[in-house]
N, C-alpha and C positions, 0 to 999 in steps of 0.2 A: 340573808343567809346564802349561800352559793347553791346553787341548783343541784349539783353531785349532794350536798348536807342536805337540802332538802328531801332530796328524794331518799335518802334513807332514813332522814326523821318519822320521815312522815307515816302516820297510819294510816293506809287507804282500806278504807272498807265499801263495795259494793251496796248500794240500795238496794233489796231485795222486795218485789212484788209481783204485781201482774207485767212490770215492762221488763222486767228484767229473763234475758235469759242466759245467762252467765252462770246463774246459780240457779240451785232446783227452786220453786217455788214451795212457799209455806203457810198453810189459811192462818196467818197471825193476826191481830189487831194492826193498827198504823204505829200502835208503840214498840210493838216486835217484829219492824219493817228491817233493824240496824242488825245487823251480826258483826261483832268485835272481832278482828283478825288478830293475833298474838306476832310482837311485835320482834324481828332480830334482836336476838344477843349480839351476835358480831355482826359487824357489819360489813368486812373486810373478809367475808368466806364466798367464796365461788356460789353462785346461785344456782341452786339444786330444782330438778323439777319432780311435782309427784306424778301420780299416774296421771290426773286429772290436768294437769298443766304441760304435759305431752300431748295427751289426744286435745287441748286447744292450739298448741304449736304447731299438730299434724291438722286439723281447719285451717290454720293461717297458711303450709303449705296447698292447701287444696284450691284456697280462695288463688294463689299465683297458679297455681295451673289453671285455674277456670279462666283467670283474666289470661293468660297465654294461649289455651284455646282461642278463647274469644277473636284475641289479636289475628290467631291464625287463621282464622275461617273470615274474617274481613280482609285481609289481606292477599288472599287467595283471589278476590274479586279484581281489588289493584292488579293482582298480575297476571288477570286477564288484558292488561293492556298489552303487553307485550306479546305473553304467553294466551294466543288467542287459539286452538286447537290441543287436543290432547286424544290418544290413541288408547284403547283402554279393548284385550283379548281376553273372551272367557269360556265353559264351555257350558251350556245349559242343557239340563235333562225337562222335559214336561211331557207329565203323563206316565205311562210306565211300558213295558214291553207287551208287545204283541201277544209274546209266546204265553202271557199266563192268563188269556182268553179274555172275555167279552166283561165290560165291568159301566157303571153308572159316569159317567162323565159330565165334568162339571165345568159351568161355564154354556156359550154359545156359537164358540168361534169355530168356522168350519162347516156350519151346519147350511146345507142349500132351500134359504127362507127365500120363496119369490121374489118378497118385497127387497131383500139382498143381492139377488142374481141383476147381471147386467146385458140386455142384448142391443147390439148394435142394428139399426131399423133405418130406413130409407124416408130420409124426409127433404123432400125436393131432389137435389143430386147426390147429395154425400149422404154416407151414413152417420148416425147419431145414436149416441149412449142413451136409454130410457132402461127405467125400471121394469121388469118382467111383470111384476103385477102388475100394472100400469096398461102394459102395452097389450096383458092378456084379455081384456076387457073393452079394448078398440074394436070398431065393428069390421076391420080388413082378418079380423082372426078365424080361422073356421075352423072346424070340427074334424078331423081328420078320422078318427075312428072313438067309439064307446064302447063297444065289447069285448076290447081285452085283446084283440086280436092282433093290433099295431106294436110292436117294438122299437120301433126305431125314431124315438124323441130320448128327452133324457126329463126323467122324474126330479120333482122339485117339492119343498114342502111346503104347507098354506100355516102361514104363522097367525094364530086366535089373536093374541096380544103381544102388547111393545111391538108394533111393526113400523117401518122406519117411512115416515111421508112421502120424503124425496130425497132425491140426491144433492148433497151438499155440493157447493158454489167450485170446492176444488176438485172434489171426485167426478162432479161431471165433464171440468178442463181435465182433467186427466185422461178418461177414458175417451173424451172425444178426441183426441191424440191418441189413444189406444188402439179404436176405430178406423183411424185413416190409414195406420198402421198395418193392422190385421187385415183391411182393403185390399193393400197393396202386395202381400204378402202370402194373400190367402193362398193360393195354389200349392206353394212348398210348405205351408201348415201340413193341410189336406196330404201333401205325398209324405210329410215327414210320420204321420199318425199311421199311414198306409203303410209304412219302411217300421212302424211298430209293430204291426201285425192286425191293425185295425181295417174296418173296410166304413169309411165315413161318409156321411151326407155330405154333398156338396150342392144342392139346391137352396137351402132355407132351412132355418129352424125350427125344429119340434118338442114341447115338450106335455109330459105328464103334470096333470098340475096338482098331484092330491100325492099322497103316501097311498092312502087304502083306496085309492079309484083308481077308474079304468080308462080315460078320456085321457085322449090324444092329441092336442090342438097342434096347429100348424100356424107357423107366422109369416104369411109372405113377404119379399120387399126384408129378407132379415137377412147377417150375415147366418151360416150353418156352425158358431161359435160360440158356446155361453160365456160370458165372464163372471166369475165366483170368488169376491171379495171374502177373503177372510175371515173377516167382520164389518158391520155397517158403516156402510162410506167408505170404508178402506180401499186406498189405490195399490194393495197388492194383494194378490188372488191366485189363484188357478186357473185355470181353462177347459171347457169341455167341449165335444162334438161327439154328437150321438152318431150310432152306427149302424148301416141297414141291416145287419143284424143281431141286434141287442145289447151288444157289449157297446163302450163309449170311452173315447182317447181323452186323459185326464194329463195334461201335460201344464207345465212352467214357462214362461216368456219373461225376457229379462234381455238383458244389454240395453239397445233403443229403445224397448216397448219403457223401460224404466226413467231412465233419461236421455233425453237429446244430446249430450257429450257422445254417446257412445256410434258409431258409423255402421255396427250390423248389429241383428236380431239373432237371439240366441231361443232354443226349445228344447226345454227338459223334460223327458221321458222316460217311461219306464215300458219293457215289450208287456205283451198283451196277455202273454201266455205266464209271464212271472207275476203279473200284477192280481188275473184271476185265481191263478193255483194259490195264493199267498194269501189270499183273500178266504177263501174256501177251508185252505188249512188252518188260519188264525181263529176263524169262526168256528171250527171242528163241526160243521155242517154242509156235508158234500151231499151230494146228487143234486142239486138246485140249477136253474138255468136263469140265463143275464138278459132280461128285458128291458129294457128303457134305461138302460147305463147303470143300473142296480142289480143287485143279486136275489134271488126269490130261493130260500128254500125250502124245502122239501113242508115243513110247517106253514108255508104263505106268507112269511116274514121278509122284508124287503131293507135292504142294506147298500147304502152306497159305497163307494169306495174310492180312495184318492191315495195312491201310495207312490212317492215320488222323491229321489233322492238325488245327494249329486257328491256322497260318499261312495266311492269306486270300491272300498275294502270295507262295505257294511256287513255286519253282521248274518244280518236275516236272507243274505242271498241275491237282494233286488240287484243288478246290472243299473250303473247311470249310463242313460243314453243322452247324446247332445247333436242338434242340428241350427247349423246356419241356414235361419230363413231369409237372408238377402241372397247366398249363392244357390241355395237350393242343393245342401249336401252337408252327409253327416260328417262329423267328427273323429277323427280314432282317441276315442279316451282310455282305450288298453294300451297302446304302442306309444302316444304321449299321452299324459296325463294335466303337462302344461297348457295342452291343447285346448282344453276341455276346463280350463281354472273358471273360478264361480267372480263373476263381477260385481261392484258391490251397487245396493239399492240406496238411493239418497233422498233422506225426509230432512225439511226444512219446517222450522218455528218462526214463521214471519221473516222479518230482514235480517235479523242479528243472529239465529242458531240454525244450524245445518249439521245434518250426522248421514256419515257413508258407512251405510252396514253393509256386510262383507261376509255371507254365512260360510266359513267352509265345512267341508263335510257335514254336510245336514242331512237328514232324515226324517219325511214327514209322513207317518201313518193316520189317516183319519178313516174310518168305517164306522158307521151307527147306523141306525134302524131309522130316524127320524124324530126320534123320543130321547135323544141324549141316550141311547147306551148301546154300546159298541167298543171299539177302540179304538187308541187315542194315543200316537208318541211324537214328539219334536224331542230331538237331539242334534246341535248343532256345536262348532264352537265359531261365535261371530267375533268379528274384527269391530271395531265400532272407531271411526273417529268424527270427533265435534268440533265443530270451529263456531265460535261466537264473535260480535263487534260489540266493544266496549260506546258506553253511550256517557253524554254528559251527565244525565240524572244519575246515573250511578258514583259518577264522581262527587257528585253535591252530597248523598247521601251517606258515602263513605269516611267524609271528611268527617262529617258531625258527629258520628259513632267513631271515627280516631278521637275526636277531642274529651268524647266520654270517656273511652279505654285512656287516656293519659290523665286526665284528674283522678280518677279508680287507682291507675298506678300511686300516682301522688301522695293521696289516702295512704294505701297497704304500707307507701314507705315510712312516711310521717309518722304513723300509729304503732309499727316495730320496731322501728332504727329507734324509740325513744324509748320502747322496753329493753333492750341490748345498752342502750347508752345510761339506762338508770335515773329514766327521765320519770318514769313511774314504775306503779310495783306491777303493773297487771297485765296481761295478754291479753290486747283488743284485736277480734278480724275482722275484716271489712271486704263484707260480699258485695252485690249490685245495690244493695240499701243507700250505701256511702255516698250515692248518687242521686239520693231523694230531693236533694234541696238546689241539687244543679240546676241551672237558667236550659242546659240543654236538653238536659236529660227529662223536665217539664215539657219545653218544646218536640221533642225527637217527635211525638206525632205527624205534628204538623208538617216537621221536616223531610219525614218519611211518606210523607201522604202522596207526593206525585209518583211513589212507587210503590205506595200498597195495593195495586192490584198486582204486579207481577210478585209482589209479598203473597198475598192470598192466593196467587196460583202454586206458589211454591210450596205452601203450606197443603193443599187439597191434592198437589202431585207428590210430595213425598210418600216414599214407603213402596210408591208402583212400579213395578217392571212393567213399562211401557211397550203398545208393539205400535207404528206406523207413526205418525207427527208428533205426537208428544213425547218420542222416546228422547226427539235432540234435545226438548226440553229437561226433562229427569236425567239425559246424560250427562247435561253439562254440570261437572263437579263444580265450575270456577263460578256457577249461578245458582245452586241447588245450596250448596251448605253457607255461604254467608247470608244469603237469603233465610235459611235457618237461621241464622245468628240474628239477622233484621225480626224475624217474623218474634222469639223469643223476649229481645231488647224492647220491641215496642209494644209487645201484651204486658209485659211489667210496668213499663211507662204506663200504659193505661191503670193496671193497678194499683201503680204509686197514686195517680190522681185522683184516682175513687176511694184510695183510704185518706191522702187530705183532704178531698169535699167533705167526707164521713167525719172527719177529725179522728180518727184512728192509727195506730201503730201494730205494723203488721211484721212478722219475719222473711226476708228474700230467701230462704232456706232453702225453698224449692227449684230457682231460677237454676242452678246447676242441673239438677237432674231430667230438668226438663229438655234447658238444652243436649245434654249428651243423649235421654230417649228419640230425638227427634234427629239427631245426626245418625245414631245407632240403626235406626228404623231404615232412614235410607240406603246407608250403606249395607243392609243386609239386606236388601229391597229383591235379590234376586234367590237367595236363601228361602225369605216371608213366601213367595211366589210359587217356589217347588215345596214348599211344605204341606201341602194339603187343605191348611186350615182357615180358608177363605174361598167362597164361593166360586171361584173361578179354577179353569184348569192349570195356571199356569203365568199366562198371559192375562195379562190388563189390556183390554182393547180402546182406541184413539176415542174418546166421544165427545170431543171438544177439538172443533177444527180451529189451524192458526187464521184466520178469518173471522171467527166469532174472537177469538184471542184479540185483535186490532181492535175490534169494535167495543169489547167488554168495559164496563164502567163499573164502580163500585156500589150501586144503585141494584146490577143485576146478579149479586153473591144474595140480596139479602131477601130480593126479591121473586127469582124464578130459581129453579134448579139448577143453575150454573153448578153451583160447588160442587152435587152429587156425579154430572158427567165429569168436569175435571179428574174426578176420583177415579175415573174410569167406570165410574156404577156401580163401585165396590162399598155396601153399605156397611159392612163390619170395620172395614181397615177404617174409614173415613169417623163410625164412630170411638175409636181407638183413640183417633187424635182430639176430637172432640172431648172426651172423656178427661184427656188427660190437662188438655187447658182448664176443663174444668176443676179438675183436683186445686188447682192453682188459687181457687175462690176461697176454700175450708181457711186458708191462715187468715186471709182478711173475714170473713167471718167468725174466726175465734180470739181477730185482735179486740185491744183491751182502748178504750177513751181515751184522750188529748185533749179532751176540753177543758175551761177553768173551772170544772168541781169535781175533777178526778182525783184520785187519793193522793197519788204525788205530788199535783198543783195542788193542794190543800192542805199537805203535812209539811211542805218546805216554802218559805219564801226567796223570791229569787237572789240569784248572788249578784255581788257589783258587775260580773262582768256580762250577764244579762241585761241589767241596766245602762250600761254602758252601750251595748251592742242592741238597745231596744229589741230584746228579744225574752221566748223561757223556751227553754230546749225541752221543756215534760207538755210542753202544747203543740210542738212540732211534729204533725202528722205524716204520712208513707210510711215507704219501705224501711226495715233496719230494725231490729230489736237492739234493746240492748237498756244497761242502767244509766238511767236519766245525773247521777249525782252519786257520790261518794263520801263516806265518811270519813272524816281526819283529826286527830287526836289536835285541842286547842291549849293544852298545856299540861304535864306531867305533875307525879308528886307520887314517889313512894316506884318509879316505872310502871306505873298504870295511868290511862287516860282519864281524867277526871271530869274533862270537857271535851265534848264536838263540837264541828261545825261538818258544812257539807259544801261540794266546788262540784262543778259542770265537769263531767265525766271528760275524760280527752277524746273520747269515739264523738262525742255527739258534737264538739268544736270542729272536730276534722269534716264529721260530714254536712256540717252547716256549712263549711269551705273554709276553713280557716288555720291555719297552721305557724308556726312560730319558724321563722327566720335566723339562724345563725344564736339561738338561745339567747335572742334582743331584742324582738320585734315582731308583733301579733301580725300574720297580713295575708288577704282573702288569697286564695291557689292561682283565680286569674290574674294579679298583681305580680304574681311572685312567677307567674308564666313572663310576663313581661319583662320582668327585671331578669329574668333569664335571658329572655330570646335577643332583648338590645343594649344590653349590660355590655358584652364585649366590644360592640360599634360605640356604645354612649362612652366609654372610659378613656375612651383615643380620642376625643374629640376636648379639647378645654373651652368651649362654649359652653351656657349653662342647654342643659336638656330642656327642651319642648314638652317632654313625655313626663310627667310625673305620678308619682304610684304616694298613697297614703300609708303608711305604719304607724304601728300603736307600740310604744315601747312597754318590755314585761320583765315583772322581777321575782324570784322567788323570795315566799316568806313563808313561816311557821305555817300558815292555814292553806297554804297550796300559793299558783302564782296567779299574780294578780298586774291590770294594767296602771300603767302609769300616764295619766292622763296630762295635757290633751292628744290626741293623734299630731303626726307631723307627715309634713310633706317632702317626698325628697324626689331629687331629678336623679334621673338614671346615673350620669355620673357623678353623683354626690361621694364625696370622701371618704366619707362615714361608710357608704355601701361598699365602698373598695376591700375594705378593711372583712366583709364578711363572706364567709365561703359560702356559694349561694345551695352548694349541695345537702348542707347540714342543715336541715329539715325535721320535725319534732310534733309532736300533737301531746298535749300536758293538760291536766286539769286546773282549772282557775276556780278560783274562790268568789 
């Protein structure tokens, strides 16, 4: 019987039961596992789709879109070979308008903790950075006042829990250079503060060591400038110089202070009168006084205030002033706005990633009582330029993933072309589970092992809108999104191995939703940070340095708390990501057995094709749920089937890696790929090809397609192969 006649005459009925997802489950006995389908009376009429069939076709379209999406993600990393930089400009708003009054501020950014603050102290002949909390315990520090009379220090907050033990290597290196630059430009910095209306101290630094205390401690042999990082070990922050009259000059240093590539240093500041007036106005607590750099209201509550802007047209009436500390003169930002342009700050993540961040029209308001109650607003239009370097590890891992994607495409083409060419009567979809028996998929965890540290870092980074060095990693879309794809593929490969080891068959339905969820979570990271749903103020601080990343090992993820630190110490967001991975274990827990004692295996004997290929499809565990067998009529009487037999479903053979070439030969997908790859070259050669493939001739019968044994060996330039159209692939059921 010809293939067309067989497809029309064959009565196909999927075997329903624990292993079928194409039809509803019915709690029936083994004798009721079979549902007979009515036969079409008109063979030549066009195929019509029922509502269920249309839904199945839509799922097939979903599989193709999912495949295309994974291809897009993987090749985005390959694009990084030539397109190694990207520019992105957004508008961000963290916190709320100070006009709304004080509120409970989330997170710990901007808080002047004594263990976070850095002071430049004389070590030998040079000024070196040191943690303020440690310096205050040195014997050279002296008590200047304990009665509350002295007002010429800067008050800091003593952190009871979660204190930073020491400066990171990167922060120490950066601030060593900063101390050198401040030493050289100290007079210009203090003169700029005087021009802003302050009366800065010029001898050494003094601090009030607690929010409620009155002690003022003097640090001899120190620069009178306090370095105030935005978060622990940050290389960006504000600076403060205490004043003799109780106020403090708070400013920002840019240019050469951020990167040695610049030749000039810039100081951004705000007029003292404006800063103090706005602080009192926004707090709605008039009548107080400025002591030790903080505002003390009539109720005795103390507030630190940092108001810095680079926006000349700010809605809050805070004027931006800029000074050149190299030439010791003020730039005219009112007459020539371009002269007061904002310079980018550069952060790097190892040697392969860097980001240049230019904050246009930024406004920063941080006013608090030391207990995270007060005012906070950060609004800016940042322009970020991310640069990357491609490496060999990335190429190797991408090559392995591309092979998997190619096989996935071939299986979908074979299954669905068989339906449209009437080689089978039922539409079969092919998710990631069709790769379950592929060696490339089985060994994918081994292939991705050299990049697993990077892949796990991607997982713990996704969804976080970072500040600091880790921003260079999180903003590199050609690293993050391909990394997400590799992560999900790696995870489902492990699930497949677990299912095979447990001899279970699990569905692959959650692959697409998991991948899309993680991609959307990272795409909407700015919106998530501004939502207020998490325990931070919109900015996730870098808590994991590039130097630690370079020394990171896989064991560290399981034996230390590095995972939470890579996640910016945002426990709730980490919990969401782990919960999504955990949901994917549910199908494995609810899967059914594929052991030799399973209902399907005991109810049906091995088909001829199973004996020829030395396998049992119902004993093949892993991902990818389907009906293992289909019922077909053996003979007819009076228009009704009196006897039936079972055949192996086309999905199962395609899942095992077999397709039908040119309606004539059963071939493995790998051999078909070799035929396709070398045929164009081999056909031109008259000499026999040294490379051979094994093909098994097939034919259609009333019972289903069957093999014609024994297998045949063909050279690539064999005349018989020349007659076959290599793009004619199909996946059919075999008896």
